[in-house]
DOKE-551722 format. One record per residue (C-alpha): residue number from 0; residue in three letters; z, y, x. Coordinates in Angstrom, 2 decimals, decimal comma. Last residue first. Example, Ala and Ser with C-alpha at 12.3 -4.5 7.8 and 13.67 -1.06 7.14 Angstrom:
2
  num  residu       zz       yy       xx
    1     SER     7,14    -1,06    13,67
    0     ALA     7,80    -4,50    12,30
! end
This chain:
272
  num  residu       zz       yy       xx
  271     UNK   -13,98   -56,32    59,74
  270     UNK   -13,87   -57,30    56,10
  269     UNK   -13,27   -54,75    53,38
  268     UNK   -10,21   -55,50    51,24
  267     UNK    -7,99   -54,03    53,93
  266     UNK    -5,46   -53,71    51,12
  265     UNK    -7,09   -50,58    49,70
  264     UNK   -10,43   -48,79    50,12
  263     UNK   -12,15   -45,51    50,87
  262     UNK   -15,86   -45,39    51,67
  261     UNK   -17,91   -42,50    53,05
  260     UNK   -21,68   -42,44    53,31
  259     UNK   -24,49   -40,72    55,24
  258     UNK   -22,51   -39,28    58,17
  257     UNK   -24,78   -37,73    60,80
  256     UNK   -25,60   -39,35    64,17
  255     UNK   -29,25   -38,25    63,67
  254     UNK   -30,90   -41,47    64,80
  253     UNK   -27,99   -43,82    64,22
  252     UNK   -27,52   -42,62    60,64
  251     UNK   -23,84   -42,80    59,78
  250     UNK   -21,51   -44,82    57,60
  249     UNK   -17,90   -43,66    57,65
  248     UNK   -14,96   -45,88    56,95
  247     UNK   -11,64   -45,35    55,25
  246     UNK    -8,37   -47,18    54,66
  245     UNK    -5,83   -45,27    56,77
  244     UNK    -4,88   -47,98    59,26
  243     UNK    -8,27   -49,66    59,06
  242     UNK   -10,32   -46,75    60,36
  241     UNK   -13,94   -47,93    60,34
  240     UNK   -16,84   -46,24    62,09
  239     UNK   -20,20   -47,30    60,73
  238     UNK   -23,75   -47,88    61,82
  237     UNK   -27,10   -47,27    60,21
  236     UNK   -30,62   -48,33    61,15
  235     UNK   -30,53   -50,96    58,42
  234     UNK   -30,37   -54,03    60,60
  233     UNK   -27,57   -55,39    58,39
  232     UNK   -25,24   -53,32    60,60
  231     UNK   -27,11   -51,22    63,17
  230     UNK   -23,99   -50,58    65,24
  229     UNK   -20,50   -51,44    63,98
  228     UNK   -17,45   -49,72    65,44
  227     UNK   -14,03   -50,99    64,34
  226     UNK   -10,58   -49,44    64,72
  225     UNK   -12,07   -45,99    65,14
  224     UNK   -11,27   -43,55    67,98
  223     UNK    -9,57   -40,40    66,82
  222     UNK    -9,44   -39,19    63,23
  221     UNK   -10,65   -35,56    63,19
  220     UNK   -12,40   -35,40    66,57
  219     UNK   -13,82   -38,88    66,00
  218     UNK   -15,26   -37,84    62,64
  217     UNK   -16,64   -34,60    64,09
  216     UNK   -18,43   -36,66    66,74
  215     UNK   -19,95   -38,75    63,92
  214     UNK   -21,52   -35,56    62,70
  213     UNK   -20,83   -34,24    59,22
  212     UNK   -23,71   -34,58    56,77
  211     UNK   -21,66   -36,20    54,00
  210     UNK   -18,09   -35,03    54,47
  209     UNK   -15,34   -34,33    56,98
  208     UNK   -13,22   -31,31    56,14
  207     UNK    -9,97   -32,81    57,61
  206     UNK    -8,64   -33,08    54,04
  205     UNK   -11,74   -35,14    53,29
  204     UNK   -14,80   -33,53    51,77
  203     UNK   -16,78   -34,06    48,60
  202     UNK   -20,43   -33,07    48,33
  201     UNK   -22,01   -36,07    46,58
  200     UNK   -25,78   -35,66    47,07
  199     UNK   -25,47   -37,69    49,29
  198     UNK   -23,05   -40,62    49,54
  197     UNK   -19,82   -41,89    48,02
  196     UNK   -18,06   -45,25    48,11
  195     UNK   -14,90   -46,16    46,23
  194     UNK   -13,24   -49,55    46,72
  193     UNK   -10,19   -51,17    45,06
  192     UNK   -10,28   -49,86    41,51
  191     UNK    -8,01   -51,98    39,33
  190     UNK    -9,47   -54,17    36,59
  189     UNK    -7,65   -53,64    33,32
  188     UNK    -8,82   -56,06    30,65
  187     UNK   -10,01   -58,70    33,12
  186     UNK    -8,31   -61,33    30,97
  185     UNK    -5,09   -60,77    32,90
  184     UNK    -4,88   -64,40    33,97
  183     UNK    -8,60   -64,64    34,84
  182     UNK    -8,05   -62,08    37,60
  181     UNK    -9,20   -58,51    38,12
  180     UNK   -11,01   -56,37    40,65
  179     UNK   -12,68   -52,99    40,58
  178     UNK   -15,55   -51,57    42,67
  177     UNK   -16,67   -47,98    42,24
  176     UNK   -19,96   -46,67    43,66
  175     UNK   -21,05   -43,03    43,90
  174     UNK   -24,43   -41,44    44,45
  173     UNK   -23,63   -38,47    42,19
  172     UNK   -26,70   -38,97    39,98
  171     UNK   -27,15   -42,67    40,70
  170     UNK   -23,82   -43,94    39,39
  169     UNK   -22,97   -47,50    40,41
  168     UNK   -20,26   -49,68    38,83
  167     UNK   -19,18   -52,85    40,68
  166     UNK   -17,08   -55,52    38,99
  165     UNK   -15,02   -57,95    41,08
  164     UNK   -13,64   -61,23    39,75
  163     UNK   -10,71   -63,17    41,18
  162     UNK    -9,44   -66,75    41,12
  161     UNK   -12,76   -68,07    39,89
  160     UNK   -12,56   -71,64    38,54
  159     UNK   -14,62   -74,58    39,78
  158     UNK   -14,99   -74,14    43,55
  157     UNK   -11,36   -74,69    44,51
  156     UNK    -9,09   -72,57    46,75
  155     UNK   -10,63   -70,12    46,05
  154     UNK   -13,69   -68,99    44,11
  153     UNK   -14,63   -65,28    44,05
  152     UNK   -16,89   -64,12    41,25
  151     UNK   -18,88   -60,92    41,87
  150     UNK   -20,23   -58,85    38,99
  149     UNK   -22,79   -56,06    39,24
  148     UNK   -23,33   -52,86    37,27
  147     UNK   -26,03   -50,20    37,37
  146     UNK   -26,49   -46,76    35,81
  145     UNK   -22,85   -46,44    34,71
  144     UNK   -21,85   -45,20    31,26
  143     UNK   -19,73   -42,09    31,21
  142     UNK   -18,45   -40,30    34,30
  141     UNK   -14,76   -39,60    33,67
  140     UNK   -13,95   -42,11    30,89
  139     UNK   -16,30   -44,63    32,48
  138     UNK   -14,40   -44,43    35,77
  137     UNK   -11,12   -44,65    33,86
  136     UNK   -12,11   -48,13    32,66
  135     UNK   -11,81   -49,34    36,27
  134     UNK    -8,09   -48,89    35,95
  133     UNK    -6,78   -46,68    38,75
  132     UNK    -5,68   -48,70    41,78
  131     UNK    -7,59   -46,37    44,13
  130     UNK    -7,81   -42,91    42,66
  129     UNK   -10,81   -41,51    40,82
  128     UNK   -11,87   -37,85    40,85
  127     UNK   -14,79   -38,63    43,21
  126     UNK   -12,52   -40,06    45,91
  125     UNK    -9,31   -42,03    46,26
  124     UNK    -6,10   -42,88    48,06
  123     UNK    -6,68   -44,91    51,25
  122     UNK    -8,40   -41,97    52,88
  121     UNK    -8,52   -38,97    50,53
  120     UNK   -11,98   -37,77    49,55
  119     UNK   -11,37   -34,90    47,17
  118     UNK   -11,88   -31,59    48,90
  117     UNK   -14,75   -30,47    46,66
  116     UNK   -17,36   -28,21    48,16
  115     UNK   -17,42   -25,25    45,83
  114     UNK   -18,38   -24,68    42,21
  113     UNK   -16,77   -21,70    40,52
  112     UNK   -17,21   -21,41    36,75
  111     UNK   -16,59   -18,43    34,51
  110     UNK   -16,18   -18,03    30,76
  109     UNK   -15,66   -14,92    28,63
  108     UNK   -14,81   -15,63    25,00
  107     UNK   -16,55   -13,47    22,45
  106     UNK   -16,05   -12,33    18,87
  105     UNK   -18,76   -11,49    16,41
  104     UNK   -18,82   -10,21    12,86
  103     UNK   -21,18   -10,97     9,99
  102     UNK   -18,38   -12,91     8,28
  101     UNK   -17,87   -15,09    11,37
  100     UNK   -19,83   -15,43    14,62
   99     UNK   -18,57   -16,90    17,92
   98     UNK   -20,22   -15,80    21,18
   97     UNK   -19,34   -17,83    24,30
   96     UNK   -19,86   -15,52    27,24
   95     UNK   -21,24   -15,80    30,79
   94     UNK   -20,18   -16,31    34,40
   93     UNK   -21,31   -18,59    37,21
   92     UNK   -20,27   -18,78    40,86
   91     UNK   -22,02   -21,09    43,36
   90     UNK   -22,57   -24,70    44,46
   89     UNK   -25,16   -26,30    42,20
   88     UNK   -23,95   -27,46    38,81
   87     UNK   -22,57   -30,96    38,35
   86     UNK   -19,22   -29,47    37,41
   85     UNK   -20,51   -28,85    33,89
   84     UNK   -17,68   -27,01    32,10
   83     UNK   -15,89   -28,56    29,12
   82     UNK   -14,43   -26,59    26,20
   81     UNK   -12,43   -28,41    23,52
   80     UNK   -12,38   -26,31    20,35
   79     UNK    -9,28   -26,03    18,19
   78     UNK    -8,95   -24,63    14,65
   77     UNK    -6,23   -22,63    12,95
   76     UNK    -5,69   -21,02     9,52
   75     UNK    -5,08   -24,34     7,75
   74     UNK    -8,48   -24,13     6,07
   73     UNK   -10,42   -22,65     8,97
   72     UNK   -14,00   -23,73     8,44
   71     UNK   -16,13   -25,10    11,24
   70     UNK   -18,93   -24,61    13,69
   69     UNK   -19,87   -25,49    17,25
   68     UNK   -17,59   -28,45    17,90
   67     UNK   -16,45   -30,29    21,06
   66     UNK   -18,09   -27,58    23,13
   65     UNK   -20,12   -28,02    26,32
   64     UNK   -20,58   -25,21    28,84
   63     UNK   -23,22   -25,22    31,60
   62     UNK   -25,96   -24,14    29,21
   61     UNK   -24,15   -20,88    28,49
   60     UNK   -23,07   -20,20    24,91
   59     UNK   -24,57   -18,66    21,77
   58     UNK   -23,96   -18,18    18,04
   57     UNK   -21,02   -20,53    17,75
   56     UNK   -20,16   -20,71    14,05
   55     UNK   -17,19   -19,68    11,91
   54     UNK   -16,07   -20,13     8,31
   53     UNK   -12,81   -18,61     7,04
   52     UNK   -10,74   -20,00     4,18
   51     UNK    -8,20   -17,64     2,70
   50     UNK    -4,75   -17,21     4,26
   49     UNK    -5,83   -14,27     6,41
   48     UNK    -5,10   -13,65    10,07
   47     UNK    -7,39   -16,55    11,02
   46     UNK    -6,72   -18,39    14,29
   45     UNK    -9,17   -20,06    16,65
   44     UNK    -7,60   -21,91    19,60
   43     UNK    -9,89   -22,41    22,60
   42     UNK    -9,12   -25,39    24,81
   41     UNK    -9,71   -26,21    28,47
   40     UNK   -11,58   -28,63    30,70
   39     UNK   -13,16   -28,18    34,15
   38     UNK   -10,26   -27,85    36,54
   37     UNK   -11,26   -29,63    39,76
   36     UNK   -14,68   -28,10    40,38
   35     UNK   -13,43   -24,83    38,98
   34     UNK   -13,16   -23,26    35,54
   33     UNK   -11,97   -19,85    34,34
   32     UNK   -11,52   -19,15    30,62
   31     UNK   -11,33   -15,81    28,80
   30     UNK   -10,12   -14,64    25,39
   29     UNK    -7,42   -17,30    25,27
   28     UNK    -6,76   -17,61    22,43
   27     UNK    -9,26   -16,47    19,85
   26     UNK    -8,64   -14,31    16,79
   25     UNK   -10,64   -14,23    13,60
   24     UNK   -10,29   -11,60    10,87
   23     UNK   -10,28   -11,80     7,07
   22     UNK   -11,02    -8,50     5,35
   21     UNK    -7,88    -6,39     4,85
   20     UNK    -6,62    -6,51     1,26
   19     UNK    -6,42    -3,02    -0,31
   18     UNK    -3,67    -1,88    -2,70
   17     UNK    -4,63     1,27    -4,66
   16     UNK    -3,74     4,59    -3,18
   15     UNK    -0,61     6,39    -4,19
   14     UNK    -0,43    10,18    -4,12
   13     UNK     3,04    11,62    -3,99
   12     UNK     3,34    15,34    -4,74
   11     UNK     6,23    17,26    -3,26
   10     UNK     6,46    20,69    -4,75
    9     UNK     7,09    23,74    -2,61
    8     UNK     3,76    25,31    -3,35
    7     UNK     1,88    22,10    -2,51
    6     UNK     3,30    19,58    -0,02
    5     UNK     1,16    16,45     0,19
    4     UNK     2,54    12,94     0,84
    3     UNK     0,00    10,11     1,13
    2     UNK     0,93     6,47     0,57
    1     UNK    -1,05     3,34     1,50
    0     UNK    -0,01    -0,01     0,00
! end
């Protein structure tokens, strides 16, 4: 209710305006989101300041942003959108806006994304956002369906029943391989990840800043002399330096002496 008070010739005159309902408004929280290679998910909460229903729709967004929903109707006065940034983008800084339209009005959420070399190859611990001993199912949760899969059955001490089964998932786009193992007793429901291998174009680094494209001399400078040196293994033109005590080995091209692949593992599962 709006009230105006006017003083005319010593007489107070009260003028009452009719009651006016404000048109429904939409608020977003937060109004800006910042993503990085390691923090790539967040939520936007939409809130109506009016009890009536309010419909909204995403009018535009950057290509490197995915939204769990792009339209809706606020019945309970709130709505939630899961926002996911594409961390597969080239290294660089990106910024743009998500524009949400409602009742011929617009509201925006500023979004930014910083892609850098990812320090996420940890000897004996994990790589590519997966830790050793994680369930193999987590790999699919993070990366979706694999491009290739292989199964290995290990028989011991007899040759009739497998005592262990290994599943290998390969993802072509990030050049990563994840091997998990399980046993017949657990029904293979939760294989644990035991080996993670990454190669170009994966751009992760170890804590000592060794990655794909580093020289083998840099590897030795960072980790010392390896436990095992293999030259021209499988006659592929590659060799590897293996550090058994920390659970990592580096494949390298013998011509260029540059690292072409990095593998982390547990339990000395990889043979000498």
